[in-house]
C-alpha positions as a Markdown table, in Angstrom:
| # | Residue | x | y | z |
|---|---|---|---|---|
| 1 | Met | 0.1 | 0.1 | -0.2 |
| 2 | Asn | 0.6 | 3.4 | -0.5 |
| 3 | Tyr | -1.0 | 4.7 | 2.8 |
| 4 | His | 1.1 | 6.2 | 6.1 |
| 5 | Phe | -0.3 | 8.2 | 8.6 |
| 6 | Gly | -0.5 | 11.9 | 8.6 |
| 7 | Phe | -1.3 | 15.2 | 7.9 |
| 8 | Ser | -3.2 | 16.2 | 5.0 |
| 9 | Trp | -4.0 | 20.2 | 4.2 |
| 10 | Lys | -5.1 | 19.1 | 2.0 |
| 11 | Gly | -7.9 | 16.6 | 3.6 |
| 12 | Leu | -8.2 | 19.6 | 6.8 |
| 13 | Ile | -8.9 | 22.4 | 4.4 |
| 14 | Ile | -11.7 | 19.9 | 1.6 |
| 15 | Phe | -13.3 | 18.2 | 5.0 |
| 16 | Leu | -14.2 | 22.1 | 5.9 |
| 17 | Leu | -15.1 | 24.3 | 3.7 |
| 18 | Pro | -18.6 | 22.3 | 2.6 |
| 19 | Met | -18.7 | 22.7 | 6.8 |
| 20 | Ile | -19.1 | 26.6 | 6.7 |
| 21 | Pro | -22.0 | 27.0 | 5.9 |
| 22 | Asn | -22.9 | 24.8 | 9.4 |
| 23 | Ile | -21.6 | 27.8 | 11.5 |
| 24 | Phe | -23.9 | 30.1 | 10.2 |
| 25 | Tyr | -26.5 | 27.5 | 10.5 |
| 26 | Phe | -25.6 | 27.6 | 14.6 |
| 27 | Leu | -25.4 | 30.7 | 15.3 |
| 28 | Ile | -28.5 | 32.0 | 12.5 |
| 29 | Pro | -31.8 | 30.4 | 14.5 |
| 30 | Ala | -33.8 | 27.9 | 12.7 |
| 31 | Ser | -37.4 | 27.8 | 12.1 |
| 32 | Asp | -37.0 | 24.9 | 9.5 |
| 33 | Ile | -38.9 | 22.0 | 9.0 |
| 34 | Ser | -35.1 | 20.4 | 11.1 |
| 35 | Gly | -35.3 | 22.4 | 13.7 |
| 36 | Asn | -38.7 | 21.8 | 14.7 |
| 37 | His | -38.9 | 18.0 | 14.8 |
| 38 | Ala | -36.8 | 16.0 | 17.7 |
| 39 | Asn | -35.1 | 12.7 | 16.1 |
| 40 | Ser | -36.3 | 9.7 | 17.7 |
| 41 | His | -33.2 | 7.9 | 14.2 |
| 42 | Leu | -30.8 | 6.7 | 17.3 |
| 43 | Ile | -29.5 | 3.5 | 15.2 |
| 44 | Leu | -29.2 | 6.1 | 12.0 |
| 45 | Asp | -27.6 | 8.8 | 13.5 |
| 46 | Val | -24.9 | 6.5 | 15.5 |
| 47 | Leu | -24.4 | 4.8 | 11.5 |
| 48 | Glu | -24.5 | 8.1 | 10.3 |
| 49 | His | -22.2 | 10.7 | 12.4 |
| 50 | Gly | -20.1 | 7.3 | 13.3 |
| 51 | Ser | -19.0 | 6.9 | 9.5 |
| 52 | Gln | -18.4 | 10.8 | 9.2 |
| 53 | Ala | -15.8 | 10.2 | 12.1 |
| 54 | Ile | -14.4 | 7.5 | 10.1 |
| 55 | Phe | -14.2 | 9.7 | 6.7 |
| 56 | Phe | -13.2 | 12.2 | 8.6 |
| 57 | Phe | -10.0 | 11.0 | 9.7 |
| 58 | Leu | -9.1 | 8.8 | 7.1 |
| 59 | Leu | -9.4 | 11.9 | 5.0 |
| 60 | Ile | -6.7 | 14.2 | 7.4 |
| 61 | Phe | -4.4 | 11.3 | 8.7 |
| 62 | Val | -4.1 | 8.7 | 5.7 |
| 63 | Val | -2.2 | 9.8 | 2.9 |
| 64 | Arg | -1.4 | 8.7 | 0.1 |
| 65 | Lys | 2.8 | 8.9 | -0.2 |
| 66 | Gln | 2.7 | 10.1 | -3.3 |
| 67 | Ala | 0.9 | 13.9 | -4.6 |
| 68 | Ser | -2.3 | 14.9 | -5.8 |
| 69 | Glu | -1.4 | 16.9 | -9.6 |
| 70 | Met | -4.0 | 20.3 | -8.5 |
| 71 | Arg | -5.3 | 20.8 | -12.7 |
| 72 | Cys | -8.3 | 17.5 | -12.8 |
| 73 | Pro | -11.8 | 17.3 | -13.3 |
| 74 | Tyr | -11.5 | 16.3 | -9.5 |
| 75 | Ile | -11.1 | 20.0 | -8.3 |
| 76 | Ile | -13.7 | 21.2 | -11.1 |
| 77 | Gly | -16.4 | 18.9 | -9.7 |
| 78 | Met | -15.7 | 19.7 | -6.6 |
| 79 | Ala | -15.5 | 23.3 | -7.1 |
| 80 | Ile | -18.9 | 23.1 | -8.6 |
| 81 | Met | -20.5 | 21.0 | -6.2 |
| 82 | Leu | -18.9 | 23.1 | -3.6 |
| 83 | Ile | -20.6 | 26.0 | -5.3 |
| 84 | Phe | -23.5 | 24.9 | -6.2 |
| 85 | Tyr | -23.8 | 23.1 | -2.4 |
| 86 | Tyr | -23.1 | 26.7 | -1.1 |
| 87 | Gly | -26.2 | 27.9 | -3.4 |
| 88 | Leu | -28.4 | 26.0 | -0.8 |
| 89 | Trp | -27.8 | 26.7 | 2.2 |
| 90 | Ile | -28.8 | 30.3 | 0.3 |
| 91 | Leu | -32.3 | 29.5 | -0.5 |
| 92 | Tyr | -32.0 | 28.4 | 2.9 |
| 93 | Phe | -31.0 | 31.6 | 5.2 |
| 94 | Thr | -33.1 | 33.2 | 3.2 |
| 95 | Gly | -36.4 | 30.4 | 3.5 |
| 96 | Asn | -36.4 | 29.7 | 0.4 |
| 97 | Ala | -36.0 | 25.2 | 1.8 |
| 98 | Asn | -38.2 | 23.3 | 0.9 |
| 99 | Ser | -37.2 | 19.5 | 0.6 |
| 100 | Ile | -35.8 | 19.1 | -2.8 |
| 101 | Ile | -33.1 | 21.5 | -1.6 |
| 102 | Phe | -32.9 | 20.1 | 1.6 |
| 103 | Leu | -32.4 | 16.4 | 0.2 |
| 104 | Gly | -29.7 | 17.9 | -2.6 |
| 105 | Met | -28.1 | 19.9 | 0.7 |
| 106 | Ala | -27.3 | 16.2 | 2.3 |
| 107 | Val | -26.5 | 14.5 | -1.7 |
| 108 | Leu | -23.8 | 17.4 | -3.5 |
| 109 | Pro | -21.1 | 17.6 | 0.0 |
| 110 | Val | -20.9 | 13.4 | -0.2 |
| 111 | Val | -20.4 | 13.7 | -4.2 |
| 112 | Tyr | -17.9 | 16.7 | -3.0 |
| 113 | Phe | -16.4 | 14.3 | -0.1 |
| 114 | Ile | -15.8 | 11.0 | -3.2 |
| 115 | Leu | -14.3 | 13.1 | -5.9 |
| 116 | Ala | -12.7 | 14.8 | -2.8 |
| 117 | Glu | -11.4 | 11.2 | -2.2 |
| 118 | Ile | -10.5 | 9.6 | -6.3 |
| 119 | Trp | -9.3 | 13.7 | -6.9 |
| 120 | Leu | -6.4 | 13.0 | -3.1 |
| 121 | Gln | -6.3 | 8.6 | -3.9 |
| 122 | Asn | -7.4 | 8.4 | -0.7 |
| 123 | Tyr | -9.3 | 5.3 | -1.9 |
| 124 | Leu | -9.7 | 4.2 | 1.6 |
| 125 | Ala | -12.4 | 7.0 | 3.1 |
| 126 | Ile | -14.5 | 6.4 | 0.1 |
| 127 | Ile | -16.6 | 3.0 | 2.0 |
| 128 | Pro | -17.9 | 4.9 | 4.4 |
| 129 | Thr | -18.0 | 8.7 | 3.1 |
| 130 | Val | -20.2 | 6.5 | 0.6 |
| 131 | Leu | -22.0 | 4.8 | 4.0 |
| 132 | Phe | -22.7 | 7.5 | 5.6 |
| 133 | Gly | -24.2 | 9.8 | 2.0 |
| 134 | Ile | -26.3 | 7.2 | 2.3 |
| 135 | Val | -27.7 | 7.1 | 6.1 |
| 136 | His | -28.0 | 10.8 | 5.5 |
| 137 | Val | -30.2 | 11.3 | 2.9 |
| 138 | Ile | -32.3 | 9.4 | 4.1 |
| 139 | Asn | -31.8 | 10.6 | 7.9 |
| 140 | Thr | -33.0 | 13.3 | 6.3 |
| 141 | Tyr | -35.6 | 12.3 | 4.9 |
| 142 | Leu | -37.5 | 11.5 | 7.1 |
| 143 | Thr | -37.1 | 14.3 | 9.4 |
| 144 | Ile | -38.4 | 16.2 | 6.2 |
| 145 | Ala | -41.7 | 13.0 | 6.3 |
| 146 | Asn | -41.8 | 13.7 | 10.1 |
């Protein structure tokens, strides 16, 4: 294997960029469906947050010995996913959210992370990211369906 434990600044930045809107989410009081329901999906929450923690760890602390190219289609795809994701957050914060917006907010960052993991050649992180994505979408759907 061409992996080793270390620290990836690229991995940290990749992880933090989609988290920026979450800072505003916690600072601005929510008046939407996501804040109005007690979450009763304990098993899904454990799977969601557990797989998120695993892919976060793998993205930042498991490093491929071979460097990734800065110019590649994956970075363009990541930028597109991130821009659309930020756009969905803007719609959310301006009171224009609906179930499609919420599901998009669940899917786009997962696609972004998978593209990043392919770009970094951190294939170990893809499996927990896919698991996170599936459970995150299910959890989001169940929350907005209530």
